[in-house]
C-alpha positions in Angstrom: -11.4 -22.9 26.1 -15.0 -24.1 25.2 -16.8 -21.3 27.0 -14.4 -18.7 25.7 -14.7 -20.1 22.2 -18.4 -19.8 22.3 -18.1 -16.2 23.4 -15.7 -15.5 20.6 -18.0 -17.1 18.0 -20.9 -15.1 19.4 -18.8 -12.0 19.0 -18.0 -12.9 15.4 -21.8 -13.3 14.6 -22.6 -10.1 16.4 -20.1 -8.2 14.3 -21.5 -9.5 11.0 -19.9 -12.9 10.3 -22.4 -15.4 8.7 -20.6 -18.3 10.3 -17.7 -19.0 12.7 -16.1 -22.1 14.1 -13.2 -23.3 16.2 -10.6 -25.5 14.5 -7.3 -27.1 15.5 -4.3 -25.2 14.1 -3.1 -28.7 12.8 -5.9 -28.3 10.2 -4.5 -25.0 8.7 -2.9 -25.9 5.4 -0.1 -23.6 4.2 1.2 -23.9 0.7 4.2 -22.0 -0.7 2.7 -22.0 -4.2 -0.3 -20.0 -3.0 1.9 -17.2 -1.5 3.9 -17.1 -4.8 0.8 -16.1 -6.6 1.0 -12.7 -5.0 4.2 -12.0 -7.0 3.6 -14.1 -10.1 1.3 -13.6 -12.0 1.1 -10.7 -9.5 -1.4 -9.0 -7.3 -1.9 -5.3 -7.9 -1.2 -4.7 -4.2 2.1 -6.6 -4.1 4.7 -4.7 -2.1 2.4 -1.7 -1.4 1.4 -2.4 2.2 2.8 -3.8 5.4 0.3 -6.6 5.4 1.2 -8.1 2.1 4.3 -9.7 0.6 7.2 -9.1 0.6 6.6 -7.3 3.9 5.2 -10.4 5.7 7.1 -13.5 6.8 5.4 -15.7 4.2 4.7 -19.5 4.5 7.8 -20.3 6.5 7.2 -17.6 9.0 3.5 -18.6 9.3 4.5 -22.3 9.9 6.8 -21.2 12.7 4.1 -19.0 14.2 1.6 -21.9 14.1 3.8 -23.9 16.4 2.8 -21.6 19.2 -1.0 -22.1 18.8 -3.4 -25.0 19.2 -6.8 -23.4 18.3 -8.1 -20.9 15.9 -11.4 -19.2 15.1 -12.4 -19.2 11.4 -15.2 -17.0 10.2 -16.8 -16.1 6.9 -19.0 -13.5 5.2 -20.9 -14.4 2.0 -21.0 -11.5 -0.4 -23.0 -11.3 -3.7 -20.7 -11.4 -6.7 -22.3 -8.2 -8.0 -20.8 -6.4 -5.0 -17.5 -8.3 -5.0 -16.8 -6.9 -8.5 -18.0 -3.4 -7.8 -16.8 -0.3 -5.9 -18.6 -1.5 -2.8 -16.2 -4.4 -2.3 -13.9 -2.5 0.0 -16.8 -1.9 2.4 -17.1 -5.7 2.8 -13.3 -6.3 3.1 -13.3 -3.5 5.7 -16.0 -5.4 7.6 -13.9 -8.6 7.3 -10.9 -6.9 8.9 -13.1 -5.3 11.6 -14.5 -8.7 12.6 -11.0 -10.3 12.6 -9.5 -7.5 14.7 -12.6 -7.5 17.0 -12.2 -11.3 17.7 -8.5 -10.8 18.3 -9.1 -8.0 20.7 -11.8 -9.9 22.5 -9.5 -12.9 22.9 -6.8 -10.7 24.3 -9.2 -9.3 26.8 -10.1 -12.9 27.8 -6.4 -13.5 28.6 -5.3 -15.0 25.3 -2.7 -12.2 24.9 -0.8 -13.7 21.9 -3.9 -13.9 19.7 -3.3 -12.9 16.1 -5.9 -12.1 13.4 -5.6 -12.5 9.6 -8.0 -11.4 6.9 -8.3 -11.1 3.2 -7.4 -8.3 0.9 -4.7 -5.6 1.1 -5.1 -3.2 4.0 -3.7 -0.4 1.8 -6.5 -0.9 -0.8 -9.2 -1.2 2.0 -8.1 1.5 4.4 -5.7 3.8 2.7 -6.7 4.0 -0.9 -7.0 7.8 -0.5 -3.3 8.1 0.3 -0.4 7.9 -2.1 1.4 5.2 -0.1 1.6 3.1 3.0 3.3 5.0 5.9 4.9 1.8 7.2 6.4 0.7 3.9 7.6 4.0 2.5 8.6 5.9 5.6 8.9 3.2 8.3 6.1 5.2 10.0 3.0 4.2 12.0 0.1 2.4 10.5 -2.9 4.7 9.9 -5.4 2.0 11.0 -3.7 -0.3 13.5 -6.9 -1.1 15.3 -8.4 -2.8 12.1 -5.8 -3.5 9.5 -4.7 -7.2 9.6 -2.3 -9.2 7.4 -3.7 -10.9 4.4 -3.9 -14.7 4.5 -2.8 -15.0 0.9 0.7 -13.7 1.6 1.2 -16.6 4.1 0.1 -19.3 1.7 -3.0 -20.2 3.8 -5.2 -22.4 1.7 -8.5 -20.6 2.4 -10.7 -23.2 0.6 -9.3 -26.0 2.7 -9.6 -23.8 5.8 -13.3 -23.2 5.1 -13.8 -27.0 4.6 -12.0 -27.7 8.0 -14.4 -25.3 9.7 -17.3 -27.1 8.2 -18.5 -24.2 6.1 -20.3 -24.9 2.8 -18.9 -22.7 0.1 -21.5 -21.0 -2.1 -20.4 -23.1 -5.2 -23.6 -25.1 -4.9 -25.9 -22.1 -5.1 -25.4 -21.6 -8.8 -27.4 -19.2 -11.0 -28.9 -20.5 -14.3 -25.7 -19.5 -16.0 -23.8 -22.0 -13.7 -22.0 -19.2 -11.7 -22.3 -19.0 -8.0 -24.5 -16.1 -6.7 -22.0 -15.1 -4.1 -18.4 -15.4 -3.0 -17.0 -16.0 0.5 -14.6 -13.7 2.4 -13.0 -15.3 5.3 -10.8 -14.5 8.3 -8.7 -16.4 10.8 -7.7 -15.6 14.4 -5.1 -17.7 16.1 -6.0 -18.0 19.8 -3.1 -18.1 22.3 
């Protein structure tokens, strides 16, 4: 997979990722307690989309899924905190999902037909905030954005901080402003290659 991995990493960079790397799936840490945070204390998107709990298989399902994969592509986007806490944040989460789905689709075209992408944030909030509800959840209908919407890593208990470390990415914690707050946050995605 080395040549294919390089092409997928180039694809991630070309789509807007600031960094991308190949890791062994053995290095993906899944923790039940992280997935439980979606329900308690509670994410505002809990139960509202097909890509979030309780509509995903959770940590146990993800651990079973991981047994079918050896390699994954991890990528990141650094976003200024001023944007992460503004109305512009969904544009960056949309980009995150678009990069993840693009890598997944690129891997499928290369012959890795079982590749699966995961991103951050609720697809409902990112893609369907103008609608009353999720077609899949409420009416068992079709997703309005199947080409881009990907499941959120949080609902599977993926430890994103450890994932970033395994990929060799420096988190922006060290670039602190004078008030000791980092200047930006990191959005990350994961694509299982298989």
